[in-house]
Biotite code that builds the C-alpha atoms (Angstrom):
import biotite.structure as struc

atoms = struc.array([
    struc.Atom([-87.237, 76.301, 12.887], chain_id="A", res_id=1, res_name="MET", atom_name="CA", element="C"),
    struc.Atom([-86.972, 73.198, 15.119], chain_id="A", res_id=2, res_name="PHE", atom_name="CA", element="C"),
    struc.Atom([-83.408, 72.710, 13.865], chain_id="A", res_id=3, res_name="GLY", atom_name="CA", element="C"),
    struc.Atom([-84.450, 71.458, 10.427], chain_id="A", res_id=4, res_name="PHE", atom_name="CA", element="C"),
    struc.Atom([-82.085, 72.581, 7.712], chain_id="A", res_id=5, res_name="LYS", atom_name="CA", element="C"),
    struc.Atom([-84.386, 71.704, 4.848], chain_id="A", res_id=6, res_name="ASN", atom_name="CA", element="C"),
    struc.Atom([-87.844, 73.077, 4.278], chain_id="A", res_id=7, res_name="ASP", atom_name="CA", element="C"),
    struc.Atom([-89.480, 69.712, 4.732], chain_id="A", res_id=8, res_name="ASP", atom_name="CA", element="C"),
    struc.Atom([-93.095, 70.646, 5.415], chain_id="A", res_id=9, res_name="ALA", atom_name="CA", element="C"),
    struc.Atom([-94.250, 67.088, 6.123], chain_id="A", res_id=10, res_name="ALA", atom_name="CA", element="C"),
    struc.Atom([-91.485, 66.569, 8.688], chain_id="A", res_id=11, res_name="THR", atom_name="CA", element="C"),
    struc.Atom([-92.319, 69.842, 10.418], chain_id="A", res_id=12, res_name="VAL", atom_name="CA", element="C"),
    struc.Atom([-96.012, 68.926, 10.609], chain_id="A", res_id=13, res_name="VAL", atom_name="CA", element="C"),
    struc.Atom([-95.193, 65.508, 12.055], chain_id="A", res_id=14, res_name="GLN", atom_name="CA", element="C"),
    struc.Atom([-92.843, 67.082, 14.596], chain_id="A", res_id=15, res_name="PHE", atom_name="CA", element="C"),
    struc.Atom([-95.456, 69.608, 15.718], chain_id="A", res_id=16, res_name="ILE", atom_name="CA", element="C"),
    struc.Atom([-98.112, 66.903, 15.921], chain_id="A", res_id=17, res_name="ALA", atom_name="CA", element="C"),
    struc.Atom([-95.857, 64.785, 18.136], chain_id="A", res_id=18, res_name="GLU", atom_name="CA", element="C"),
    struc.Atom([-95.218, 67.671, 20.531], chain_id="A", res_id=19, res_name="GLN", atom_name="CA", element="C"),
    struc.Atom([-98.910, 68.539, 20.819], chain_id="A", res_id=20, res_name="VAL", atom_name="CA", element="C"),
    struc.Atom([-99.858, 64.848, 21.095], chain_id="A", res_id=21, res_name="ARG", atom_name="CA", element="C"),
    struc.Atom([-97.393, 64.411, 23.943], chain_id="A", res_id=22, res_name="ARG", atom_name="CA", element="C"),
    struc.Atom([-98.665, 67.455, 25.833], chain_id="A", res_id=23, res_name="ASP", atom_name="CA", element="C"),
    struc.Atom([-102.267, 66.331, 25.410], chain_id="A", res_id=24, res_name="ILE", atom_name="CA", element="C"),
    struc.Atom([-101.349, 62.855, 26.643], chain_id="A", res_id=25, res_name="SER", atom_name="CA", element="C"),
    struc.Atom([-99.629, 64.260, 29.738], chain_id="A", res_id=26, res_name="PHE", atom_name="CA", element="C"),
    struc.Atom([-102.402, 66.744, 30.483], chain_id="A", res_id=27, res_name="GLY", atom_name="CA", element="C"),
    struc.Atom([-100.302, 69.840, 29.758], chain_id="A", res_id=28, res_name="VAL", atom_name="CA", element="C"),
    struc.Atom([-103.046, 70.724, 27.273], chain_id="A", res_id=29, res_name="LEU", atom_name="CA", element="C"),
    struc.Atom([-106.133, 69.700, 29.274], chain_id="A", res_id=30, res_name="PRO", atom_name="CA", element="C"),
    struc.Atom([-109.324, 68.138, 27.897], chain_id="A", res_id=31, res_name="PRO", atom_name="CA", element="C"),
    struc.Atom([-111.804, 70.547, 26.268], chain_id="A", res_id=32, res_name="ASP", atom_name="CA", element="C"),
    struc.Atom([-109.256, 73.375, 26.136], chain_id="A", res_id=33, res_name="SER", atom_name="CA", element="C"),
    struc.Atom([-109.210, 75.496, 22.981], chain_id="A", res_id=34, res_name="ARG", atom_name="CA", element="C"),
    struc.Atom([-106.163, 75.179, 20.765], chain_id="A", res_id=35, res_name="LEU", atom_name="CA", element="C"),
    struc.Atom([-105.527, 78.644, 19.385], chain_id="A", res_id=36, res_name="LYS", atom_name="CA", element="C"),
    struc.Atom([-103.038, 78.697, 16.554], chain_id="A", res_id=37, res_name="ILE", atom_name="CA", element="C"),
    struc.Atom([-101.248, 81.847, 17.723], chain_id="A", res_id=38, res_name="GLU", atom_name="CA", element="C"),
    struc.Atom([-100.943, 80.563, 21.291], chain_id="A", res_id=39, res_name="ASP", atom_name="CA", element="C"),
    struc.Atom([-99.505, 77.304, 20.022], chain_id="A", res_id=40, res_name="LEU", atom_name="CA", element="C"),
    struc.Atom([-97.033, 79.108, 17.807], chain_id="A", res_id=41, res_name="ARG", atom_name="CA", element="C"),
    struc.Atom([-95.751, 81.032, 20.809], chain_id="A", res_id=42, res_name="GLN", atom_name="CA", element="C"),
    struc.Atom([-95.396, 77.802, 22.790], chain_id="A", res_id=43, res_name="ARG", atom_name="CA", element="C"),
    struc.Atom([-93.798, 75.609, 20.133], chain_id="A", res_id=44, res_name="TYR", atom_name="CA", element="C"),
    struc.Atom([-92.769, 77.836, 17.225], chain_id="A", res_id=45, res_name="GLY", atom_name="CA", element="C"),
    struc.Atom([-93.775, 77.089, 13.644], chain_id="A", res_id=46, res_name="GLY", atom_name="CA", element="C"),
    struc.Atom([-96.096, 78.522, 11.024], chain_id="A", res_id=47, res_name="SER", atom_name="CA", element="C"),
    struc.Atom([-99.867, 78.833, 11.236], chain_id="A", res_id=48, res_name="ALA", atom_name="CA", element="C"),
    struc.Atom([-100.203, 76.578, 8.206], chain_id="A", res_id=49, res_name="HIS", atom_name="CA", element="C"),
    struc.Atom([-98.073, 73.844, 9.813], chain_id="A", res_id=50, res_name="SER", atom_name="CA", element="C"),
    struc.Atom([-100.176, 73.972, 12.964], chain_id="A", res_id=51, res_name="PHE", atom_name="CA", element="C"),
    struc.Atom([-103.438, 73.700, 11.062], chain_id="A", res_id=52, res_name="ARG", atom_name="CA", element="C"),
    struc.Atom([-102.055, 70.637, 9.277], chain_id="A", res_id=53, res_name="GLU", atom_name="CA", element="C"),
    struc.Atom([-100.819, 69.130, 12.548], chain_id="A", res_id=54, res_name="ALA", atom_name="CA", element="C"),
    struc.Atom([-104.101, 69.720, 14.364], chain_id="A", res_id=55, res_name="LEU", atom_name="CA", element="C"),
    struc.Atom([-106.025, 68.233, 11.459], chain_id="A", res_id=56, res_name="THR", atom_name="CA", element="C"),
    struc.Atom([-103.813, 65.159, 11.731], chain_id="A", res_id=57, res_name="LEU", atom_name="CA", element="C"),
    struc.Atom([-104.539, 64.899, 15.469], chain_id="A", res_id=58, res_name="LEU", atom_name="CA", element="C"),
    struc.Atom([-108.243, 65.368, 14.795], chain_id="A", res_id=59, res_name="ALA", atom_name="CA", element="C"),
    struc.Atom([-108.082, 62.322, 12.538], chain_id="A", res_id=60, res_name="ASN", atom_name="CA", element="C"),
    struc.Atom([-106.596, 60.434, 15.508], chain_id="A", res_id=61, res_name="GLU", atom_name="CA", element="C"),
    struc.Atom([-109.503, 61.511, 17.695], chain_id="A", res_id=62, res_name="GLY", atom_name="CA", element="C"),
    struc.Atom([-107.536, 63.389, 20.364], chain_id="A", res_id=63, res_name="ILE", atom_name="CA", element="C"),
    struc.Atom([-108.376, 66.814, 18.916], chain_id="A", res_id=64, res_name="VAL", atom_name="CA", element="C"),
    struc.Atom([-111.788, 68.003, 17.781], chain_id="A", res_id=65, res_name="GLU", atom_name="CA", element="C"),
    struc.Atom([-112.203, 70.332, 14.810], chain_id="A", res_id=66, res_name="ALA", atom_name="CA", element="C"),
    struc.Atom([-115.131, 72.685, 14.312], chain_id="A", res_id=67, res_name="ASN", atom_name="CA", element="C"),
    struc.Atom([-115.512, 74.885, 11.246], chain_id="A", res_id=68, res_name="THR", atom_name="CA", element="C"),
    struc.Atom([-116.620, 77.892, 13.290], chain_id="A", res_id=69, res_name="GLN", atom_name="CA", element="C"),
    struc.Atom([-114.877, 77.325, 16.630], chain_id="A", res_id=70, res_name="ARG", atom_name="CA", element="C"),
    struc.Atom([-111.546, 75.963, 15.449], chain_id="A", res_id=71, res_name="GLY", atom_name="CA", element="C"),
    struc.Atom([-109.725, 73.230, 17.346], chain_id="A", res_id=72, res_name="PHE", atom_name="CA", element="C"),
    struc.Atom([-109.935, 71.987, 20.908], chain_id="A", res_id=73, res_name="ARG", atom_name="CA", element="C"),
    struc.Atom([-108.613, 69.052, 22.903], chain_id="A", res_id=74, res_name="VAL", atom_name="CA", element="C"),
    struc.Atom([-111.096, 66.189, 22.933], chain_id="A", res_id=75, res_name="ALA", atom_name="CA", element="C"),
    struc.Atom([-113.001, 65.592, 26.150], chain_id="A", res_id=76, res_name="SER", atom_name="CA", element="C"),
    struc.Atom([-111.869, 62.914, 28.609], chain_id="A", res_id=77, res_name="ALA", atom_name="CA", element="C"),
    struc.Atom([-114.895, 62.025, 30.716], chain_id="A", res_id=78, res_name="SER", atom_name="CA", element="C"),
    struc.Atom([-115.681, 58.692, 32.327], chain_id="A", res_id=79, res_name="GLN", atom_name="CA", element="C"),
    struc.Atom([-118.067, 58.021, 29.472], chain_id="A", res_id=80, res_name="ALA", atom_name="CA", element="C"),
    struc.Atom([-115.259, 58.701, 26.974], chain_id="A", res_id=81, res_name="ASP", atom_name="CA", element="C"),
    struc.Atom([-112.991, 56.299, 28.871], chain_id="A", res_id=82, res_name="LEU", atom_name="CA", element="C"),
    struc.Atom([-115.577, 53.521, 28.884], chain_id="A", res_id=83, res_name="GLU", atom_name="CA", element="C"),
    struc.Atom([-116.402, 54.055, 25.232], chain_id="A", res_id=84, res_name="ASP", atom_name="CA", element="C"),
    struc.Atom([-112.858, 54.024, 23.903], chain_id="A", res_id=85, res_name="VAL", atom_name="CA", element="C"),
    struc.Atom([-111.593, 51.138, 26.042], chain_id="A", res_id=86, res_name="THR", atom_name="CA", element="C"),
    struc.Atom([-114.576, 48.871, 25.396], chain_id="A", res_id=87, res_name="ARG", atom_name="CA", element="C"),
    struc.Atom([-114.444, 49.557, 21.680], chain_id="A", res_id=88, res_name="LEU", atom_name="CA", element="C"),
    struc.Atom([-110.694, 49.026, 21.658], chain_id="A", res_id=89, res_name="ARG", atom_name="CA", element="C"),
    struc.Atom([-111.110, 45.666, 23.399], chain_id="A", res_id=90, res_name="ALA", atom_name="CA", element="C"),
    struc.Atom([-113.661, 44.567, 20.804], chain_id="A", res_id=91, res_name="GLU", atom_name="CA", element="C"),
    struc.Atom([-111.638, 45.732, 17.804], chain_id="A", res_id=92, res_name="ILE", atom_name="CA", element="C"),
    struc.Atom([-108.341, 44.276, 19.030], chain_id="A", res_id=93, res_name="GLU", atom_name="CA", element="C"),
    struc.Atom([-110.035, 41.024, 19.987], chain_id="A", res_id=94, res_name="GLY", atom_name="CA", element="C"),
    struc.Atom([-111.396, 40.677, 16.466], chain_id="A", res_id=95, res_name="LEU", atom_name="CA", element="C"),
    struc.Atom([-108.048, 41.617, 14.926], chain_id="A", res_id=96, res_name="GLY", atom_name="CA", element="C"),
    struc.Atom([-106.272, 39.094, 17.143], chain_id="A", res_id=97, res_name="LEU", atom_name="CA", element="C"),
    struc.Atom([-108.638, 36.304, 16.095], chain_id="A", res_id=98, res_name="LYS", atom_name="CA", element="C"),
    struc.Atom([-107.996, 37.030, 12.439], chain_id="A", res_id=99, res_name="TRP", atom_name="CA", element="C"),
    struc.Atom([-104.251, 37.298, 12.999], chain_id="A", res_id=100, res_name="SER", atom_name="CA", element="C"),
    struc.Atom([-104.217, 33.930, 14.731], chain_id="A", res_id=101, res_name="MET", atom_name="CA", element="C"),
    struc.Atom([-105.766, 32.401, 11.616], chain_id="A", res_id=102, res_name="LYS", atom_name="CA", element="C"),
    struc.Atom([-103.237, 33.954, 9.230], chain_id="A", res_id=103, res_name="HIS", atom_name="CA", element="C"),
    struc.Atom([-100.096, 34.604, 11.279], chain_id="A", res_id=104, res_name="GLY", atom_name="CA", element="C"),
    struc.Atom([-97.207, 32.184, 10.851], chain_id="A", res_id=105, res_name="ALA", atom_name="CA", element="C"),
    struc.Atom([-93.840, 31.614, 12.537], chain_id="A", res_id=106, res_name="VAL", atom_name="CA", element="C"),
    struc.Atom([-92.468, 35.035, 11.650], chain_id="A", res_id=107, res_name="ARG", atom_name="CA", element="C"),
    struc.Atom([-95.461, 36.720, 13.273], chain_id="A", res_id=108, res_name="TRP", atom_name="CA", element="C"),
    struc.Atom([-94.982, 34.620, 16.391], chain_id="A", res_id=109, res_name="GLU", atom_name="CA", element="C"),
    struc.Atom([-91.359, 35.745, 16.563], chain_id="A", res_id=110, res_name="GLY", atom_name="CA", element="C"),
    struc.Atom([-92.380, 39.393, 16.209], chain_id="A", res_id=111, res_name="GLU", atom_name="CA", element="C"),
    struc.Atom([-94.900, 38.953, 19.001], chain_id="A", res_id=112, res_name="LEU", atom_name="CA", element="C"),
    struc.Atom([-92.353, 37.359, 21.341], chain_id="A", res_id=113, res_name="ILE", atom_name="CA", element="C"),
    struc.Atom([-89.886, 40.174, 20.635], chain_id="A", res_id=114, res_name="ALA", atom_name="CA", element="C"),
    struc.Atom([-92.547, 42.833, 21.248], chain_id="A", res_id=115, res_name="ALA", atom_name="CA", element="C"),
    struc.Atom([-93.469, 41.152, 24.517], chain_id="A", res_id=116, res_name="ARG", atom_name="CA", element="C"),
    struc.Atom([-89.862, 41.199, 25.713], chain_id="A", res_id=117, res_name="HIS", atom_name="CA", element="C"),
    struc.Atom([-89.598, 44.892, 24.811], chain_id="A", res_id=118, res_name="ALA", atom_name="CA", element="C"),
    struc.Atom([-92.733, 45.878, 26.709], chain_id="A", res_id=119, res_name="VAL", atom_name="CA", element="C"),
    struc.Atom([-91.793, 43.713, 29.702], chain_id="A", res_id=120, res_name="ASP", atom_name="CA", element="C"),
    struc.Atom([-88.495, 45.588, 29.837], chain_id="A", res_id=121, res_name="ARG", atom_name="CA", element="C"),
    struc.Atom([-90.344, 48.908, 29.613], chain_id="A", res_id=122, res_name="ALA", atom_name="CA", element="C"),
    struc.Atom([-92.518, 47.772, 32.532], chain_id="A", res_id=123, res_name="ASP", atom_name="CA", element="C"),
    struc.Atom([-89.463, 47.205, 34.687], chain_id="A", res_id=124, res_name="ARG", atom_name="CA", element="C"),
    struc.Atom([-88.014, 50.604, 33.865], chain_id="A", res_id=125, res_name="MET", atom_name="CA", element="C"),
    struc.Atom([-90.995, 52.970, 33.917], chain_id="A", res_id=126, res_name="VAL", atom_name="CA", element="C"),
    struc.Atom([-91.820, 52.796, 37.606], chain_id="A", res_id=127, res_name="MET", atom_name="CA", element="C"),
    struc.Atom([-88.352, 54.133, 38.380], chain_id="A", res_id=128, res_name="GLY", atom_name="CA", element="C"),
    struc.Atom([-89.123, 57.437, 36.637], chain_id="A", res_id=129, res_name="ASP", atom_name="CA", element="C"),
    struc.Atom([-92.685, 57.690, 35.350], chain_id="A", res_id=130, res_name="ILE", atom_name="CA", element="C"),
    struc.Atom([-92.420, 61.269, 34.092], chain_id="A", res_id=131, res_name="ASP", atom_name="CA", element="C"),
    struc.Atom([-89.332, 60.564, 32.004], chain_id="A", res_id=132, res_name="ALA", atom_name="CA", element="C"),
    struc.Atom([-90.221, 57.091, 30.729], chain_id="A", res_id=133, res_name="LEU", atom_name="CA", element="C"),
    struc.Atom([-94.016, 57.035, 30.402], chain_id="A", res_id=134, res_name="ALA", atom_name="CA", element="C"),
    struc.Atom([-93.984, 57.811, 26.696], chain_id="A", res_id=135, res_name="LEU", atom_name="CA", element="C"),
    struc.Atom([-91.314, 55.196, 25.970], chain_id="A", res_id=136, res_name="GLU", atom_name="CA", element="C"),
    struc.Atom([-93.319, 52.668, 27.987], chain_id="A", res_id=137, res_name="TRP", atom_name="CA", element="C"),
    struc.Atom([-96.479, 53.466, 26.069], chain_id="A", res_id=138, res_name="ASP", atom_name="CA", element="C"),
    struc.Atom([-94.668, 53.174, 22.744], chain_id="A", res_id=139, res_name="GLU", atom_name="CA", element="C"),
    struc.Atom([-93.579, 49.662, 23.720], chain_id="A", res_id=140, res_name="ALA", atom_name="CA", element="C"),
    struc.Atom([-97.192, 48.880, 24.545], chain_id="A", res_id=141, res_name="ASN", atom_name="CA", element="C"),
    struc.Atom([-98.321, 50.358, 21.223], chain_id="A", res_id=142, res_name="ARG", atom_name="CA", element="C"),
    struc.Atom([-95.922, 48.119, 19.326], chain_id="A", res_id=143, res_name="GLU", atom_name="CA", element="C"),
    struc.Atom([-97.019, 45.021, 21.251], chain_id="A", res_id=144, res_name="PHE", atom_name="CA", element="C"),
    struc.Atom([-100.702, 45.630, 20.546], chain_id="A", res_id=145, res_name="HIS", atom_name="CA", element="C"),
    struc.Atom([-99.977, 46.567, 16.933], chain_id="A", res_id=146, res_name="ALA", atom_name="CA", element="C"),
    struc.Atom([-98.228, 43.233, 16.407], chain_id="A", res_id=147, res_name="VAL", atom_name="CA", element="C"),
    struc.Atom([-101.221, 41.389, 17.854], chain_id="A", res_id=148, res_name="LEU", atom_name="CA", element="C"),
    struc.Atom([-103.455, 42.592, 15.024], chain_id="A", res_id=149, res_name="VAL", atom_name="CA", element="C"),
    struc.Atom([-100.796, 42.947, 12.317], chain_id="A", res_id=150, res_name="SER", atom_name="CA", element="C"),
    struc.Atom([-101.751, 39.745, 10.464], chain_id="A", res_id=151, res_name="ARG", atom_name="CA", element="C"),
    struc.Atom([-105.506, 40.325, 10.453], chain_id="A", res_id=152, res_name="CYS", atom_name="CA", element="C"),
    struc.Atom([-105.451, 41.174, 6.711], chain_id="A", res_id=153, res_name="ASN", atom_name="CA", element="C"),
    struc.Atom([-107.613, 44.243, 7.294], chain_id="A", res_id=154, res_name="SER", atom_name="CA", element="C"),
    struc.Atom([-105.904, 47.617, 6.807], chain_id="A", res_id=155, res_name="PRO", atom_name="CA", element="C"),
    struc.Atom([-109.026, 49.386, 8.076], chain_id="A", res_id=156, res_name="ARG", atom_name="CA", element="C"),
    struc.Atom([-109.051, 47.426, 11.309], chain_id="A", res_id=157, res_name="LEU", atom_name="CA", element="C"),
    struc.Atom([-105.339, 48.131, 11.825], chain_id="A", res_id=158, res_name="ILE", atom_name="CA", element="C"),
    struc.Atom([-105.892, 51.841, 11.218], chain_id="A", res_id=159, res_name="GLU", atom_name="CA", element="C"),
    struc.Atom([-108.849, 51.942, 13.617], chain_id="A", res_id=160, res_name="PHE", atom_name="CA", element="C"),
    struc.Atom([-106.929, 50.024, 16.285], chain_id="A", res_id=161, res_name="GLN", atom_name="CA", element="C"),
    struc.Atom([-104.105, 52.547, 16.048], chain_id="A", res_id=162, res_name="SER", atom_name="CA", element="C"),
    struc.Atom([-106.502, 55.461, 16.406], chain_id="A", res_id=163, res_name="ARG", atom_name="CA", element="C"),
    struc.Atom([-108.170, 53.945, 19.467], chain_id="A", res_id=164, res_name="LEU", atom_name="CA", element="C"),
    struc.Atom([-104.790, 53.298, 21.062], chain_id="A", res_id=165, res_name="PHE", atom_name="CA", element="C"),
    struc.Atom([-103.836, 56.970, 20.705], chain_id="A", res_id=166, res_name="PHE", atom_name="CA", element="C"),
    struc.Atom([-107.252, 58.099, 21.956], chain_id="A", res_id=167, res_name="GLU", atom_name="CA", element="C"),
    struc.Atom([-106.858, 56.008, 25.099], chain_id="A", res_id=168, res_name="SER", atom_name="CA", element="C"),
    struc.Atom([-103.287, 57.136, 25.837], chain_id="A", res_id=169, res_name="ARG", atom_name="CA", element="C"),
    struc.Atom([-104.362, 60.008, 28.126], chain_id="A", res_id=170, res_name="ARG", atom_name="CA", element="C"),
    struc.Atom([-106.315, 57.632, 30.316], chain_id="A", res_id=171, res_name="PHE", atom_name="CA", element="C"),
    struc.Atom([-103.407, 55.195, 30.614], chain_id="A", res_id=172, res_name="ARG", atom_name="CA", element="C"),
    struc.Atom([-101.025, 57.976, 31.604], chain_id="A", res_id=173, res_name="PHE", atom_name="CA", element="C"),
    struc.Atom([-103.472, 59.284, 34.202], chain_id="A", res_id=174, res_name="ALA", atom_name="CA", element="C"),
    struc.Atom([-103.824, 55.859, 35.813], chain_id="A", res_id=175, res_name="VAL", atom_name="CA", element="C"),
    struc.Atom([-100.077, 55.243, 35.599], chain_id="A", res_id=176, res_name="LEU", atom_name="CA", element="C"),
    struc.Atom([-99.347, 58.472, 37.472], chain_id="A", res_id=177, res_name="LYS", atom_name="CA", element="C"),
    struc.Atom([-102.126, 58.134, 40.030], chain_id="A", res_id=178, res_name="GLU", atom_name="CA", element="C"),
    struc.Atom([-101.702, 54.555, 41.183], chain_id="A", res_id=179, res_name="ARG", atom_name="CA", element="C"),
    struc.Atom([-99.422, 52.705, 38.798], chain_id="A", res_id=180, res_name="GLY", atom_name="CA", element="C"),
    struc.Atom([-100.618, 49.977, 36.458], chain_id="A", res_id=181, res_name="ILE", atom_name="CA", element="C"),
    struc.Atom([-97.344, 48.159, 36.022], chain_id="A", res_id=182, res_name="VAL", atom_name="CA", element="C"),
    struc.Atom([-96.438, 45.100, 38.046], chain_id="A", res_id=183, res_name="GLY", atom_name="CA", element="C"),
    struc.Atom([-96.110, 41.344, 38.141], chain_id="A", res_id=184, res_name="GLU", atom_name="CA", element="C"),
    struc.Atom([-99.816, 40.840, 37.445], chain_id="A", res_id=185, res_name="GLU", atom_name="CA", element="C"),
    struc.Atom([-99.643, 42.829, 34.217], chain_id="A", res_id=186, res_name="LEU", atom_name="CA", element="C"),
    struc.Atom([-96.514, 40.998, 33.074], chain_id="A", res_id=187, res_name="THR", atom_name="CA", element="C"),
    struc.Atom([-98.052, 37.623, 33.883], chain_id="A", res_id=188, res_name="ALA", atom_name="CA", element="C"),
    struc.Atom([-101.264, 38.490, 32.044], chain_id="A", res_id=189, res_name="LEU", atom_name="CA", element="C"),
    struc.Atom([-99.299, 39.508, 28.964], chain_id="A", res_id=190, res_name="ARG", atom_name="CA", element="C"),
    struc.Atom([-97.391, 36.230, 29.201], chain_id="A", res_id=191, res_name="GLY", atom_name="CA", element="C"),
    struc.Atom([-100.640, 34.233, 29.319], chain_id="A", res_id=192, res_name="ARG", atom_name="CA", element="C"),
    struc.Atom([-101.841, 36.114, 26.261], chain_id="A", res_id=193, res_name="LEU", atom_name="CA", element="C"),
    struc.Atom([-98.725, 35.290, 24.250], chain_id="A", res_id=194, res_name="VAL", atom_name="CA", element="C"),
    struc.Atom([-98.750, 31.654, 25.387], chain_id="A", res_id=195, res_name="ASP", atom_name="CA", element="C"),
    struc.Atom([-102.374, 31.331, 24.305], chain_id="A", res_id=196, res_name="ALA", atom_name="CA", element="C"),
    struc.Atom([-101.603, 32.869, 20.914], chain_id="A", res_id=197, res_name="VAL", atom_name="CA", element="C"),
    struc.Atom([-98.716, 30.445, 20.356], chain_id="A", res_id=198, res_name="LEU", atom_name="CA", element="C"),
    struc.Atom([-101.015, 27.560, 21.325], chain_id="A", res_id=199, res_name="ALA", atom_name="CA", element="C"),
    struc.Atom([-103.696, 28.974, 19.006], chain_id="A", res_id=200, res_name="ARG", atom_name="CA", element="C"),
    struc.Atom([-106.153, 29.002, 21.921], chain_id="A", res_id=201, res_name="ASP", atom_name="CA", element="C"),
    struc.Atom([-108.480, 31.705, 20.667], chain_id="A", res_id=202, res_name="GLU", atom_name="CA", element="C"),
    struc.Atom([-110.708, 31.887, 23.732], chain_id="A", res_id=203, res_name="GLN", atom_name="CA", element="C"),
    struc.Atom([-107.862, 32.166, 26.242], chain_id="A", res_id=204, res_name="GLN", atom_name="CA", element="C"),
    struc.Atom([-106.042, 34.688, 24.052], chain_id="A", res_id=205, res_name="ALA", atom_name="CA", element="C"),
    struc.Atom([-109.014, 37.009, 23.595], chain_id="A", res_id=206, res_name="THR", atom_name="CA", element="C"),
    struc.Atom([-109.968, 36.791, 27.272], chain_id="A", res_id=207, res_name="GLU", atom_name="CA", element="C"),
    struc.Atom([-106.427, 37.711, 28.304], chain_id="A", res_id=208, res_name="ALA", atom_name="CA", element="C"),
    struc.Atom([-106.387, 40.590, 25.809], chain_id="A", res_id=209, res_name="LEU", atom_name="CA", element="C"),
    struc.Atom([-109.669, 41.962, 27.155], chain_id="A", res_id=210, res_name="GLU", atom_name="CA", element="C"),
    struc.Atom([-108.346, 41.889, 30.708], chain_id="A", res_id=211, res_name="ARG", atom_name="CA", element="C"),
    struc.Atom([-105.124, 43.533, 29.557], chain_id="A", res_id=212, res_name="LEU", atom_name="CA", element="C"),
    struc.Atom([-107.023, 46.441, 27.984], chain_id="A", res_id=213, res_name="ILE", atom_name="CA", element="C"),
    struc.Atom([-109.836, 46.917, 30.472], chain_id="A", res_id=214, res_name="LEU", atom_name="CA", element="C"),
    struc.Atom([-108.192, 45.807, 33.721], chain_id="A", res_id=215, res_name="GLY", atom_name="CA", element="C"),
    struc.Atom([-106.410, 49.062, 34.653], chain_id="A", res_id=216, res_name="PRO", atom_name="CA", element="C"),
    struc.Atom([-109.707, 50.943, 34.263], chain_id="A", res_id=217, res_name="PHE", atom_name="CA", element="C"),
    struc.Atom([-111.814, 48.678, 36.422], chain_id="A", res_id=218, res_name="GLY", atom_name="CA", element="C"),
    struc.Atom([-112.745, 46.190, 33.730], chain_id="A", res_id=219, res_name="GLY", atom_name="CA", element="C"),
    struc.Atom([-112.843, 42.387, 34.058], chain_id="A", res_id=220, res_name="PRO", atom_name="CA", element="C"),
])
């Protein structure tokens, strides 16, 4: 199954979760659609137990909803959902960034600069082939935003930030495909954010971060 030689249940569950997460993010499994175990097994292969574990994992990330009587379904993706997740993400990341700026030292600054270079490179590449490179581009973004809050000294905030990032992935992909959200303005805004962090200018840094998160969706 899946080419694994060893019966590593945790690896299989993670692999299944990644495949389903990707297809939800790209709209292959549309919002509000039911996720029937047998249908999924036919699509991806794997055991019913592994799929229940994988879907439970995705439910904890907020992109799948679990109901005791109705089973699993893809979480909704309405305009209200978009506004809720992006505004909350902006607030949580802004708070995490403030705390990280108080505690982060030179090593953190170096990690942030490296993450910025990686995501800037992903920006330059993704518009050449969105379908093939969208996930790689979003992973570079995930790492950049994870570094921003990585020195906040709050494991709960870091965990919540990660969940919100995954919940908002579908919306980013939709905007990326429809009109593109990558360009010189985005790169410049990210640069202003990093410069403000290095200067320990909390106000400029949090304002740039808010624009970075909300801008593609019509925010400030």
